[in-house]
N, C-alpha and C positions, 0 to 999 in steps of 0.2 A: 484605775486598775492597771497595775504593772505586771506584764507577763514575763516570768523568769523561769523557763523550763529547766528543770534540774536533771531529768532523765529523758534522753532522746533515743528512740529505737529506729534503727535502720533495717528495713525489711529487704533482704537480699533474695534475688531469684537466680543468681549466677549467670545472668545473661551478659552480653557484651557491654551493657550499660552499667553493670554493677560497680565498676571502679569509679565512675563519675557520680553515681548516687552516693557511694560511700564518701567521696570527697566532699560533697555538699553536707552530709551529716557531720563529718569531722569539723568542717568550718563552722557549722552551727554550734557544736559543742564547745569549740574554742571561744566563740563569741559570748556564750552564756555561762562558760565554766561548768558545763553540764557533763553528766556521765553518759557514756555511749554504750548501747546494747546492739550487738549484731545478731540478727535473727533470720533463720531460714526454716521454712516448713517443708518437710518431705511428705509427699503424697503416699497414701497407703497403696501397696501393690495389690491389685485385684486378685482374688483367689483363683479366678479363671485361668491365670497364667500357669497353674499347675495341673491343668486337666489332661494334658498329654504326657506321654512318657519322655518326650524329647525336651519338654519345657523345663525351665529352671524351677527349683523349689521356691515358692513365693516367700517363705520365711527367710531363706538364705538371701534371696534377692533384696528383700526389705532391709535386712541387716547390712548388706553391701551398700545400698543406697544411703543408709544412715551413717555408716562409717565414712563414706566418701564426702558427704555433706559436712560432717563434723570436721574432717581434715581441711576442707576448703575454708570453712569459717575460721578455724584456728590459724590457718595460713594468712588470711586477710587480716585477722586481729593482730598478728605479729608485726604486720607492716604499718599498722595505724600508730601515729605519733602521740597516742594518749591511752590511758587504761580503758579497757572495755570488757564487757561481759558477753560471752557467746551463748546463744540460746538456740537449741534445735527443737523445733516443733514437729508434730506428726499428725497428718489428717488433712482436712480441708483448710486451705491456706488462709482464707478470710476469717473463718471461725477461730482458728488457732491464733492468728495475730491479734484478734480482738480479745481473746481469753488471756493471752500472755500480757498484753498491754494493761489489762485491768489487774491481773495478778501482781505485776511488777510496779504498778502505779506509775506508768509511763506518762510523761507530760506532752509528748509529741511523737508521732510516727512519721517517718520519711519513707515514701515509696515512689513508684513510677508507673506510668501507663504508656504503652506503645501504640494505643489506638486499636480499634477493631472494626470489622465490617458491621453494618447495621444488622445483618442476619445473625452474626455470631453473638452480638449483644442481646438480641431478642431471645435466642435459644438458651444461652448459658450466662451471659454477662461476663465482665472481666473481674479479676480478683479485686482490683481497686474499687470498682463500683459496688461489689458485694461488701467490701470492707467499710465503705462509706455508710452503709445501712446499719452497721452494728458497732462501729468503733465509738468509744465514749470520749476519747481525747482528740485534740486537733490532729488533722491528717494533712501533711504537706506532700503534694503530688507533683512530681517532675514529669514533664512530657518529653520522652527520649527519642521520639521517632524522627522529628524534622528539625528540632531547634537545639542549638548548642549554646547553653547559657551557664554551664556548670563551672565552678571555680576550680583552678588547679589545686592539687592536694596541699601545697604549701602557701596558698593565698586565702584571704578572707572572702566573704560573700559580697558581691556587688548588690547593694540594695539602696539605691538612691531615690527610687520612685515606687510608692505603694498605692495600689488602687483597691478601694473597698466598694463592693456593690451593695446598695442599701435599698430595701423595699419597706423599711420601717417596721418590720416584724421583730420579735424578740431575738431571733436567730441573727438577723442582720445587725442588730444593735450589739450583740456579742462579737460579731465579726469586726465591727467598727472599733470596739475596745481592744481587740487583738491588733488591728491595723495601727491604731494610735500608739499602742505600746511599742510595737516594732519600729514605727517611725521615730519614736524617741530613742530607742536603743541604737538604731543605725544612723540617726540624724538624717532621715530621709524625708522627702516631701510626701504629703498625704493627699490623695485625690479621692473624694467621696462622690460617688455617682449614683443617681437614681434614673432608671429607665422607664419611660412612660410607654406602655404598650398601646397599640392603636385601638384595642377593644376595652381599655381600662376606663372605669368611671371614677371621677374624683368628686366627692360631695363636700362642698364648702360648709364649714361650721362657724359659729360666731367666734370661737376661740382660735388659737393659732394652729391647733391640730386639725386633721381632716381624716376622712374615711377613704379607703381605696377598696373597690370591689369590681368584679367583672361587670361589664355593662356598656354603657350608653354613649360612647363617642367614637368618632371615626375620622379618618383622614380625608379631608376634602381637597386640599392642595398641599403638597409637600413644600416646606417642612412643618406646617402649622397644623395643630390638632384643634378641632372645634367640638363644642357640645352639641349633641343631636337634639335640638328643640326647634321644631319648625317655626313656631310663633315668634321666636326671638329675632330681632333685627341683627343684621350682619355685624354692625359695630358693637352691639351689646355682647354678642358671642365672643368677639375678639377681646373685648375688655375682660370678660369673665375668665377666659383661658389664660390671659396675662396675669390675672389675680391669682389663679390657681398655681401657675408656674412660680410666681413670686413667693407664695406660701410654701411651696416645695423647697425652694432654695433656703428660705428662712428656717424651715424644719431641719434641713441638713446642717445648717450652722448651729442650731440649738443642740445638736447631738454632742458637741464638744463641751465637756465639763468646764465650768467657770475657772477652776483652778488650773486648767491646762491651756487656757486661751493665751497666756503670755508667751508660750513657746510653740503652740500648735495652731496654725491657721490653715486648715485644709482648703484645697481648691475644690469647690463644689460644682458639679456638672449635672445638667439634665440632658438625657439622650432620648430619642424617640425610635421605637421599633421593638424587635424581639430582644429581651434582656441579654441572653448569652451572646448573641451575634454582635450587639452594640458594644458590650464590654470587651469582647475580643478585638473589635476594630479599634476601640479607643486605646487598649493596651498596646496594640501594634503601632498605632500612629504616634503615641506618646512615649513609646519604649519603656513600658513599665517593667519593673524587676520582680514584682510579686502582686498577685491578686488574692484578696481575702474575701471569702463568702461564707454565709450560713449554709448548712447542708440541706435543710428541708426545702422542698419546692412549694409552690402555691397550692396545688390541688392534687387530690389522689389520682384523678384521671391523667394529669400531666405526668405523674410519677410512673403510672402503669403503661402508658402508651408511648410517650416520647422522651421520658426522663426529665428531671428537674433542670433548672437553669445551671446549677452547680455541676451536675453530671455532664451536661452537654458542653459546658465551657471547658471542663477539665480535658475533654478529648481533643480540643482544638486550641488550647491556650498557647500563646507564644512565650509564656513565662511560667514559673512555678505558681501553683494555686494552693493556698492554705484554706482548708475546709474545716469549719468549727460548728459544733452543735451544742445545744443546751443539754446539760446532764439531766438524766431522768430522775 
C-alpha cells in the first residue's frame, strides 16, 4: 500500500504557531506534489452579544470576523510558494473541518495541539481531540507548546526515523501501512513497537498468531513479566514468557509484506508499561521524527475516563503524530 496524498489541508487558527504549521504543510505538499488547502473556521457570534444597547450588532460582528479571517487567509496564501485554495468555514471548528475534509476529499489534515489542563479536557476537550473522533482521513498533529521540530519554509521535512505503535488491531495494521509507505517515501528507518501492559494477558495458540485480552499477568520483578499461575514452577513461567515475547517479535516481523522485505527491515521493539508513556519515552530516547498510530483505543471505558493511547500520546509527544483510522 503506497500512500500518496494529493490533497493536504492545513487547519489554521491564526495563533503564533500558524506560520510553522503552514511551513510543515507546504513541505509535505512539495514532497508529494500535492495540492494545498488553507482552512480556518470562524466561530458563530453568540446572539447574547446583542442583548444590550451598547453591544455590537451580532450580525455585523460576525461579518467583520468573517472578512478579517478571509483577508488573513488570502494574505497567507499569497506568501505560499505553491498554488493553494482558501476555505473559510463557520461554526464548530471540529465539525466544520471534518465536513470540509469529506466534501473536498482531503487525503490528510495538518493541525496542532498546544496542550490543555486535565480539567479543560474533561469539560470541553480540545478541537484536535474532537476532530480525532470524527475525521475520516489521516490527521497529522504537531505539538507546538514545548518542542521545536518544524522545518523552515524553504526546507524539506526531516523524517529519518518513523515509529509505529502496534497492538495488532486493524487500526494499528493500517498505521503500519502508512508508516511503511512514508518510510519508503522519505527513505527513513522504520521502528515497529508493541507495548505489553502489566495487566495484559497473552494466550498462546498452536499457530503463530495469539490472543491479547485484559487479564492475568503482573509484574513480579522489573523488567520481567510473569504469567499468574501459582502452580507453575518458576523456570516454567520464565520459559513461557520468553516464548510469548518471541512470538510477539515474530508477529511484528510478519506484518511486513513479502514484496517489501527487500527494502524494508523494520526494527522491532517490545516495551513494558503504559503504551502512551513507553512510546513517548522511546520516541524521545531514539529521536523519532514521526509517530504513527491508529485512532481507536482499546476500551470504551478508557475513551470515556482517561482517553485512548493516541489522545494521551498526542498531548505529550516530542514529535509529530499521524493518527489514522479505518474508514466507516
